[in-house]
Steps between C-alpha positions, in 0.01 A plus 500: 500500500131526426306183437332442165253218554263349244149637514345153520568361846321253723497449876476152645297402801676502836642169621730377775861609454740217413791656690380699800250370757177687565537709185276529196644507151358670191643521149500762227471314169581618147196456273632675188602219259752726321722485811536124480827495307867507601555870424201629697554249780851632552352848547258360756779320685656843551171606663503214748287249310564128457339208323341177617435279201352721229371764743683824592437637848641683798387519864243769573407417857256723691700547822845360423793594274752240621570359152771683307640388167875445502752488216872425483733715289634203308805653334633630833433190708796342676436200726592530866749260659213285623336499157831408333532202733151384407574534128833321524344216699227461240740516205684192627190286449247670272489609138290793377297496178226706338181402324227694324257213551361308794645152539324185619697481825395848621160410638613200710770721655244776565269247672781375723597857591148614587416180687811502717554873547164677475227286650381808688462707181227565247671289231471179703407244389668555162281466193591504130249772409610724784868447411441598138270796570743643757837465326443518127395785273357523147628847416854515640827314426619287793842355571524199730833497682578142597740350752591133461701247694611284209176417319285569805301826504562678830356853456309719253476878503210624286623831357315754284691680225462864400728733299672656800403274790418152618241415762538210743160331506559189712775256590440143609765246596560155641476522881762223525755764394386765748849532652621663176290817552344448159254791531788747530712315244224519239454874554869547433467294182212726394719804565782342300257425217392867502864609488569275203196640318602860579183565699488765771262356759399174664156541660462274805133560572379650826702562812304487826717616789262355758520153345813305593468275193544805275807658659746309283416726205686796649828305500557552127656842459501759360121504486205736506162486671183652353344723766215731408580584140880502536782247482723551802839341562510231767 
């Protein structure tokens, strides 16, 4: 497959990598406004791009190529025995629902998640403007997959919608329910949502083999990893 990139591209300054120590990160950014729509974004996802807020980017680091986009073949996915146990455990307590709009209880849950789980990250301390500019998008339909324990919001998976794919943007959950493996459970709900909508792929963002926090993404099979300009089976 040969890449067909927009002609208007930007290159960010170098900054410290968020995932690997002693590495510098740099981003290739889409500047062509005609690509900021669901149809064109889906084409860019297939080229290893991703979005953060309204901006479309992909890593373009000077001496590192550790980040590889990963996507699950949604219609062929079958949970492993371990994943089935996690789902069954969650189903005994939680209910799943979908929303096209942000709800008032999202931001307090996000703050609790960041404060208790990611004090060492760039999103701490949580701020309303940062939350909105990171998760939401003006030009793309978003589905919020919710998990609730009765009336209590427990987890939210922010999920982008395209014609043939969904893209997992970010999941945040109540750390009090950590024993339920909610990160993995919400990915499986995103895969199930894609199945229901007859979509082919669930994009999980970037896989970094050298980063232990990222290794969970390869547990959802069958899947493909974007290496060079090809999608290769994991």
